[in-house]
C-alpha positions, 0 to 999 in steps of 0.5 A: 144481471140479477136483482141481488147485484143491483142495489150497490148504487143505492146502498153506497149512495146511502152510505155516502150520505149517512155514514155510521158514527154519531156527529161530533158534539152529539154525544148525549147518552141514550137513557134506555130506562127513561119513561116515555110518559114524561115526554109529550109531542110538544116537548119532543119537537122542542128538544135539542137540535142534536136530535133527529125529528121528522114531523108532520103538520097534523096528527092522525086520527085517534084510531090510528095511534101507534099502540104496540105491546111492550116486549113484543117483536114485530116483523115486517117484510120489505122490498125497495125498487129504484130506477135511476136515469141520467147517470149513464147511458142506460137506466140503473135498476136498484133492488133490495129487500129483506125483513126488519124487526121492531123489538118494543122496549117501552110503550105507553099512551105517548109513544114507544121505543124499540130496538131495530134489527134489519136482515138484508137478503143481499148480504145476510152477514152484513146487517145494520149494527145496534140501532134504536128508534123512538116514535110518538103515538101520533107518528108526528116525530121519530128519533133515530139512535145508533152507536158510534161503533155501528158498522156498514153505514149503507145498511143503517141508512137503508133502515132509516129510509124504510122507517120513514116510509113505514111511519105513514103520518110523517110529512118528512122523509130522508130527502126532507120535509114535504107538503102532502095531501091525504085521503081516507079510503075507509076507517083503516085505510089512507092514501097520501100524495106528496106534492112538493118538498118545502125547502132546501137546496137541490130538492127534487121535483115530485112528478107523481106520488101515491102512498097507501096505508092499511092499519090493523088495530089488533097490532096497533101498528101499520099492517101494510104500506106501499108507494110509487113515486117519480122525481127529477132534479136538474143541476149544472146542466144535468138531469137525474130522474128517479122512479121508486117503489116500496112495499112493506108488510107486517109478517108476525108478532111474537115475544121478543127474543133475549138480547144484550142492551149493553151494546146500545148503552152509548147510542146517541141521537144523531143530527138530521141525516138527509138522502138526496139524488146523486148529481151525475159527475162529469169527469171533464168538468171535475178539478181533481185538486179541488175535489181532493180538498172537498173530500176533507170537508165532508163532515161539515158538508150538506148532504147534497154536496157530499153526494155531488162529491161522491158522484164526481169522484166515481166519474173521475176514477173511471176516466183518470186512474190517477184519481184512485192513487190520490184518493188512497193517499188521502185516506192514509194521510188523514188516518181514515183507514183506521176509522173504517166504516165510522168515517165519512171519508172512508165510506165515500172513497170506498163507495166511489172505488166500488162504483168505478169498478176499474181494475185500479179501483179494485186493487185499491180496495184490496190495498185498503183491506190489507192495511194493518190499521183497517178495522173489521168494520172497514173490511166488512164494508169492502167485502160488501162493496165487492159483493154488490158492485156491478163491475166484473171482478178481475182475476187479482180481485178474485184471487184475493177473495179466494184467499180470504175465503180460506182465512180461518182467523175471522169466520164472518170475513171469510163468509163475506168473501165467499158471498162476494166470490159467489156473486162474481160468478154471476157478473163475470163473462165466461167460466171460472172453474177455480172459483166454482171448485173453491166454493164447492170445497167450502161446502164439503169442508164446512165443519159448523152450521154457520160455515155450511150456511155461508157456503150455501149462500155463496153458491146461491149468489152465483146462480150457477146450476153447477151447484144445483145437485149439492143444494137440492140434496140439502133441501131434501135432507130430512135429517138436516136442521130446518134453518139450514134447509131454509138457507138451501131453499133460498139459494135456489132463487137465481138458478134457471131451469125446470128442476129449480123451479119445481123444487122451489114450488114443492118447498112451499109445501114443506112441513117446516114454516122456516122452509116455506117462508124461505121458498116464498122469499126465493120466489119473490127474488127469482125470475117469475115462473108460471110454475110458481102460481099453483103452489102460491094459490094453494098457500094463499088459501090453505097456509096456516101461518098468517105471515106466510099466507099473507106473503103468498097473497101479496106475491100473487097480487103483484103478478 
């Protein structure tokens, strides 16, 4: 199975923990124009408990203070890999990657405020909603802010996880506060090893940990970060292991593009959100009636307990189909379908249905989607889950998605259905000529650049060589828009054979930086080929765009 389909458990777990809406009682409006100069590190750490504060015991040295420039956009490439063991007979590899942007709104000697935007490779149409972060100059505190309307909680939670790793000075991550040992390698390089989590129930044991930082004074922010970690947790006779890796690299600094800040006018400071390992559910040990009662208590439940409920529910659905109907009935009785992605109950049940992946669970996802009260945010979450689930999609689910692809009332949902349908071709055994033909037709009938890009992405998700001719023609279409050609190049990433490898390699020499960047990103997602080495070496030594050159050097270094 391709890496694009393996991040489902991570993203659904993140959604089950974080949700999207601000908690009740935390409705303090964000004052976007308030000066940072009036807030010191001390006052930040003593503010309302409704705020998220990630802190460390000691400040970093003065030359490592966060000093970004106002009205600049800082772009970072990232990759996150997690291997979980203990949840099933075989380990699960979870991989997601993309680019996040920090648009600096305010900055002074005490810290900065930034608008955050995240672009996930796996679901280009379903990225995090409006979000803002506030970080002190020492990196001692970080405050997340999101709007109640922000959709797709898994993506929002992924951003929080990434930023917690990006802010190297923090001695707190999305699991909790930890003790760490730091070492100076050189004036602008540091390493950090987590030793143990300090408090809280169900904290994992840190088996090994090594994080690294390279600082760049010219940008006033981290230039490159990496980390490898191994943890384990035991509870109730189960043992869950986790091996994780992340890499975050600065790509570019540009002027911030124009954007509408009104969408963030009702952003609120969220209560602390934690992410802990899933305790494997055991269907034989789960009391169905008790579990349904626990689902009603999610809002006031600690993160570790919510994750236990999530794991137990997915396991129960796999072994007892009646649990699917009971969960659907509970969603309706609580009015949670109308809340969509803003409801922890909605996110937990939808996530469990997608993780279970049984025919009954897939049918329930369709029923929820088609409910008259289900908002666009809820529909988007369901399509995202159908794209990333590791389960093979049954014929009724594929038929449903085919219908949504042809639904012109909401282009974004139509595109999301196409992504899911394309991905299904990679997961399902055998052939599906109808789906292959439908995605081909979606390309030939595309009337706008957005429709064309969605069709190319959907075909790319399939990894089917059936589409190589169409995609390769667009890659080599010199009259096409560079962004569309870049989408076509990236669509080659899961295709096999010398022809796709050679075209990807040649695209790293394209005259358009957008196309060269797409080629680099595709090589990072594709199964490694020695045919990539020579063009990457050339890029590493002669590329004129620093972010692309750095990316080529990093990809070579990892091979």
